[in-house]
C-alpha positions in Angstrom: 183.3 102.3 105.4 183.2 98.5 104.4 180.8 96.2 105.8 182.9 93.9 107.6 180.1 90.9 107.0 180.1 91.3 103.0 180.6 88.4 101.5 179.2 86.1 103.9 176.3 83.6 102.8 173.4 82.6 105.0 174.1 78.3 105.6 170.7 77.9 106.9 168.0 79.6 109.2 167.9 78.4 112.3 164.7 77.2 114.0 165.6 79.0 117.4 163.6 82.3 118.2 165.6 85.3 119.3 166.0 85.7 122.7 165.0 88.9 124.8 168.0 90.6 126.0 170.6 89.2 123.7 172.6 91.0 121.5 172.8 89.6 117.5 175.1 90.8 114.6 172.9 92.6 111.8 174.7 93.7 108.3 177.8 95.0 110.4 176.1 96.2 113.6 174.8 94.6 116.5 171.2 94.7 118.0 169.9 94.1 121.3 166.3 92.6 121.5 164.1 94.5 123.6 161.1 92.2 123.6 159.3 90.0 120.9 155.8 89.4 120.8 154.1 86.5 121.2 154.2 85.0 117.7 157.1 85.4 117.2 157.1 87.7 114.1 157.7 91.3 115.5 160.7 92.3 118.0 161.5 95.5 119.4 165.7 95.8 118.7 167.7 98.6 119.7 171.3 99.5 118.3 173.7 99.7 121.2 176.4 101.9 119.5 174.0 104.8 119.1 170.3 104.0 120.3 168.5 103.5 117.0 165.6 101.3 117.8 162.9 99.8 115.8 160.6 96.9 115.3 162.1 94.4 113.3 159.1 92.2 111.2 159.8 88.7 110.5 162.8 88.6 112.8 164.7 85.2 112.4 168.2 83.6 113.3 170.7 82.7 111.0 173.9 80.7 110.7 176.4 82.4 108.7 179.6 81.6 106.7 182.1 80.8 109.2 179.9 79.6 111.9 178.4 83.1 113.2 174.7 83.5 114.3 173.1 86.7 112.7 169.5 88.4 113.3 167.8 89.4 109.9 164.7 90.7 109.6 162.1 91.4 106.5 161.5 95.4 106.8 161.0 97.5 110.1 158.8 100.1 111.1 158.6 103.1 114.0 162.1 103.5 113.8 163.6 106.2 116.4 166.3 107.5 118.7 166.1 106.2 121.7 165.4 108.6 124.6 
């Protein structure tokens, strides 16, 4: 399986914080932001296609080549399947 986002380069990091309830692309998948702590350095995200959830540390929005917006993070913890 190939990654449809392969080769898309980051243009710039956006100053906006991810919005709770919004869905964003990430490495060929889509994630919904379920919550964001007040400091904005942790977000609980869920992959709707299969229910995978995790805590994304350092979430940030990036403008990608072609104009799309992608949610990326430094690392994740507490990964689990939605109940």
